[in-house]
C-alpha positions in Angstrom: 0.0 0.0 0.0 1.3 3.5 -0.8 1.4 4.6 2.9 4.3 5.2 5.3 4.1 2.0 7.4 3.7 -0.5 4.6 6.5 1.1 2.6 8.9 1.3 5.5 8.1 -2.3 6.5 8.7 -3.5 2.9 11.9 -1.5 2.8 13.2 -3.2 5.9 12.2 -6.6 4.5 14.1 -5.8 1.3 17.2 -5.0 3.4 16.8 -8.4 5.2 16.5 -10.2 1.8 19.6 -8.3 0.5 21.6 -9.6 3.5 20.5 -13.1 2.6 21.6 -12.5 -1.0 18.1 -12.3 -2.4 17.0 -9.5 -4.7 13.2 -8.9 -5.2 12.1 -8.9 -8.8 9.7 -6.1 -8.3 7.5 -4.2 -5.9 3.8 -4.2 -6.2 2.0 -1.2 -4.7 -1.7 -2.1 -4.4 -4.9 -0.4 -3.2 -3.9 3.0 -4.7 -6.5 5.7 -4.8 -4.1 7.7 -6.9 -4.3 5.1 -9.6 -8.0 4.4 -9.2 -9.2 7.3 -11.5 -11.6 8.5 -8.9 -13.3 11.8 -9.3 -14.5 12.1 -5.7 -12.7 15.1 -4.2 -12.0 13.5 -0.8 -10.6 10.4 -2.4 -8.5 12.5 -4.9 -7.0 14.4 -1.9 -6.2 11.1 -0.2 -4.6 9.9 -3.4 -2.3 12.9 -3.5 -0.9 11.7 -0.1 0.3 8.6 -1.8 2.6 10.4 -4.2 5.8 10.6 -2.0 5.5 6.9 -1.2 5.0 5.8 -4.8 7.9 8.0 -5.9 10.2 6.6 -3.2 9.4 3.0 -4.2 9.7 3.8 -8.0 12.7 6.1 -7.8 14.8 4.6 -5.0 13.8 1.2 -3.8 12.6 -0.9 -6.8 14.1 -1.8 -10.1 10.6 -2.6 -11.3 7.3 -1.4 -9.8 3.6 -2.0 -10.5 0.9 0.4 -9.2 -2.4 -1.4 -8.8 -5.5 0.8 -8.3 -7.9 0.4 -5.4 -10.5 -2.2 -6.6 -13.9 -2.9 -5.1 -13.2 -6.7 -5.5 -9.8 -8.3 -5.3 -8.5 -9.9 -8.5 -8.7 -13.7 -8.1 -7.0 -16.3 -10.2 -5.8 -16.1 -13.8 -8.9 -14.1 -15.0 -8.5 -11.5 -12.2 -4.8 -11.0 -13.0 -5.5 -10.8 -16.8 -8.0 -8.0 -16.1 -5.4 -6.1 -14.2 -3.0 -5.9 -17.2 -5.7 -5.0 -19.8 
């Protein structure tokens, strides 16, 4: 999630993995209001709070990064994942 606690926890995990010689392939940032395309003013404002966390991941922490919008229903199985990339 594009918020302080999840990003900091994932950053610490990435550090632990690096010490073990493991490099993550990519980061996935999910439940993003910023990427949701919402027109609701309150949700748009909350989406702007995500910007520094998304930038930190994309610019400093990850070689590859996927930003997944907030969805009313979680993508499940092959069909759900295919819908995400379309």
